[in-house]
C-alpha positions as CSV (number, residue, x, y, z in Angstrom):
1,X,21.5,-23.1,6.0
2,X,19.9,-22.4,9.3
3,X,18.8,-19.0,8.0
4,X,17.0,-20.6,5.1
5,X,14.5,-22.5,7.4
6,X,14.0,-19.4,9.5
7,X,13.2,-17.3,6.4
8,X,10.9,-20.1,5.0
9,X,8.9,-20.1,8.3
10,X,8.8,-16.3,8.4
11,X,7.6,-16.1,4.8
12,X,5.0,-18.8,5.3
13,X,3.7,-17.1,8.5
14,X,3.6,-13.7,6.7
15,X,1.5,-15.2,4.0
16,X,-0.9,-16.9,6.4
17,X,0.0,-20.5,5.4
18,X,-1.2,-22.8,8.0
19,X,1.0,-25.6,9.3
20,X,0.5,-28.6,11.5
21,X,1.1,-28.1,15.2
22,X,4.2,-30.2,14.9
23,X,5.6,-28.0,12.2
24,X,4.7,-24.9,14.2
25,X,6.5,-26.3,17.2
26,X,9.6,-27.2,15.1
27,X,9.8,-23.6,13.9
28,X,10.6,-22.6,17.4
29,X,12.9,-25.5,17.9
30,X,16.7,-25.1,17.6
31,X,18.2,-26.2,14.2
32,X,19.8,-29.3,15.7
33,X,16.4,-30.6,16.8
34,X,15.0,-29.8,13.4
35,X,17.7,-31.6,11.6
36,X,16.7,-34.9,13.4
37,X,13.4,-34.9,11.6
38,X,13.1,-36.3,8.1
39,X,13.7,-33.6,5.5
40,X,10.8,-32.1,3.8
41,X,10.1,-33.2,0.2
42,X,12.2,-31.3,-2.2
43,X,10.4,-29.1,-4.7
44,X,9.9,-30.9,-8.0
45,X,11.5,-29.7,-11.1
46,X,8.1,-28.6,-12.3
47,X,7.9,-25.9,-9.6
48,X,11.4,-24.6,-10.5
49,X,10.6,-24.7,-14.2
50,X,7.3,-22.9,-13.6
51,X,9.0,-20.0,-11.7
52,X,11.8,-19.8,-14.3
53,X,9.1,-19.6,-17.0
54,X,7.2,-16.9,-14.9
55,X,10.3,-14.8,-14.7
56,X,11.1,-15.3,-18.4
57,X,7.5,-14.4,-19.4
58,X,7.6,-11.4,-17.1
59,X,10.8,-10.0,-18.9
60,X,9.2,-10.7,-22.3
61,X,6.0,-8.8,-21.2
62,X,8.1,-5.9,-19.9
63,X,10.1,-5.7,-23.2
64,X,6.7,-5.8,-25.1
65,X,5.4,-3.0,-22.8
66,X,2.2,-5.1,-22.2
67,X,0.8,-4.0,-18.8
68,X,-1.9,-6.7,-18.9
69,X,0.6,-9.5,-19.5
70,X,3.0,-8.1,-16.9
71,X,0.2,-8.1,-14.3
72,X,-0.8,-11.7,-15.3
73,X,2.3,-12.8,-13.2
74,X,1.1,-11.1,-10.0
75,X,-1.6,-12.4,-7.6
76,X,-4.9,-10.5,-7.9
77,X,-5.5,-10.8,-4.1
78,X,-3.1,-9.8,-1.4
79,X,-0.4,-8.2,-3.6
80,X,2.0,-5.9,-1.8
81,X,5.0,-4.1,-3.5
82,X,7.7,-1.8,-2.5
83,X,8.8,-0.2,-5.8
84,X,11.9,1.9,-6.5
85,X,9.8,5.0,-7.1
86,X,7.2,6.7,-4.9
87,X,4.9,6.2,-3.2
88,X,6.4,4.1,-0.4
89,X,4.2,1.1,-1.1
90,X,1.6,-0.3,-3.5
91,X,-1.1,-2.3,-1.8
92,X,-3.1,-4.4,-4.2
93,X,-3.1,-5.4,-7.8
94,X,-4.9,-2.4,-9.2
95,X,-2.5,0.1,-7.5
96,X,0.5,-1.7,-8.9
97,X,-1.0,-1.9,-12.4
98,X,-1.5,1.9,-12.3
99,X,2.2,2.2,-11.4
100,X,3.2,0.0,-14.4
101,X,0.9,2.1,-16.7
102,X,2.6,5.3,-15.6
103,X,6.1,3.9,-15.9
104,X,5.6,2.6,-19.5
105,X,3.7,5.8,-20.6
106,X,6.6,7.9,-19.4
107,X,8.9,6.0,-21.8
108,X,7.2,5.7,-25.2
109,X,10.2,4.3,-26.9
110,X,11.5,0.7,-26.8
111,X,12.3,-1.0,-23.6
112,X,14.8,-3.8,-23.0
113,X,15.3,-5.6,-19.7
114,X,18.1,-8.2,-18.9
115,X,17.5,-10.5,-16.0
116,X,20.5,-11.9,-14.2
117,X,21.5,-13.6,-11.0
118,X,18.0,-15.2,-10.6
119,X,18.0,-17.4,-7.6
120,X,15.1,-18.8,-5.7
121,X,14.1,-21.4,-3.2
122,X,10.8,-23.3,-3.2
123,X,9.3,-24.4,0.1
124,X,5.9,-26.2,-0.5
125,X,3.4,-23.7,-2.0
126,X,5.7,-20.7,-1.2
127,X,8.9,-19.6,-2.9
128,X,11.2,-16.6,-2.5
129,X,13.9,-15.4,-4.7
130,X,15.9,-12.5,-6.0
131,X,17.4,-11.2,-9.2
132,X,19.1,-8.2,-10.9
133,X,17.2,-6.5,-13.6
134,X,19.0,-4.1,-16.0
135,X,16.4,-2.0,-17.7
136,X,17.0,0.2,-20.8
137,X,14.4,2.8,-21.6
138,X,13.9,5.2,-24.4
139,X,12.4,8.6,-23.7
140,X,10.1,10.7,-26.0
141,X,13.0,12.5,-27.5
142,X,15.0,9.3,-28.1
143,X,17.3,9.6,-25.2
144,X,18.5,6.3,-23.6
145,X,18.2,5.7,-19.9
146,X,19.5,2.7,-18.0
147,X,18.4,1.6,-14.5
148,X,19.8,-1.5,-12.6
149,X,17.5,-2.6,-9.8
150,X,17.6,-5.3,-7.2
151,X,14.3,-7.4,-7.1
152,X,13.1,-9.7,-4.4
153,X,10.0,-11.7,-5.0
154,X,7.8,-13.9,-2.9
155,X,5.8,-16.4,-5.0
156,X,2.9,-18.5,-4.0
157,X,1.3,-21.4,-5.8
158,X,-2.4,-20.4,-6.3
159,X,-4.7,-22.7,-8.3
160,X,-1.7,-24.7,-9.5
161,X,0.1,-21.7,-10.9
162,X,2.9,-19.6,-9.4
163,X,2.2,-15.9,-8.8
164,X,4.2,-13.1,-7.3
165,X,2.4,-12.1,-4.1
166,X,5.1,-9.7,-2.7
167,X,7.9,-7.7,-4.5
168,X,10.5,-5.4,-3.4
169,X,12.4,-3.3,-6.1
170,X,15.4,-1.2,-4.9
171,X,18.7,0.4,-5.7
172,X,21.6,1.0,-3.4
173,X,22.0,4.5,-1.9
174,X,25.4,6.1,-1.2
175,X,24.9,7.1,2.5
176,X,27.6,9.7,2.2
177,X,25.9,11.6,-0.6
178,X,22.3,10.4,-0.1
179,X,22.2,9.7,-3.9
180,X,20.9,6.5,-5.4
181,X,23.2,4.3,-7.4
182,X,21.1,3.7,-10.5
183,X,23.7,1.6,-12.2
184,X,24.8,-0.5,-9.3
185,X,27.5,-2.9,-10.0
186,X,28.7,-5.7,-7.7
């Protein structure tokens, strides 16, 4: 539990969310002292429902291979992504849109993505979460390819709507062989 408040403070600081001097002081205060303060207001069900709808809509857009709809779930300003494929990072909405266009152009057949293990925490106007996404692609010659990725997202409520502002997509790597595990299982 103590790690959760530390992560929330770190995420808020990384995103430049300002806090009162008292809140900034409490971030450096040990957990026992923080516990003595009244708890922050819990996120309303509308925030949770909106983020769940965002993820559901994202998967539907991915399945439909609609880059414009996929990108509608990401913030236009300040987006930063580590994707599973090179380059090392995508800075900005336009760079990540180009990555999506290249990915979907490389697999002209049907795409199907299953989302599982979605878990997220809402802290005011910021949320963070993770999921497992099992993607099935069809190549030009009809071959089927499966890729299971781990996705960590940071969301921010902008203009009353939740958007993804940071994303990290990865696969485990077998350190003995140096090979990625593209079908990672628990």
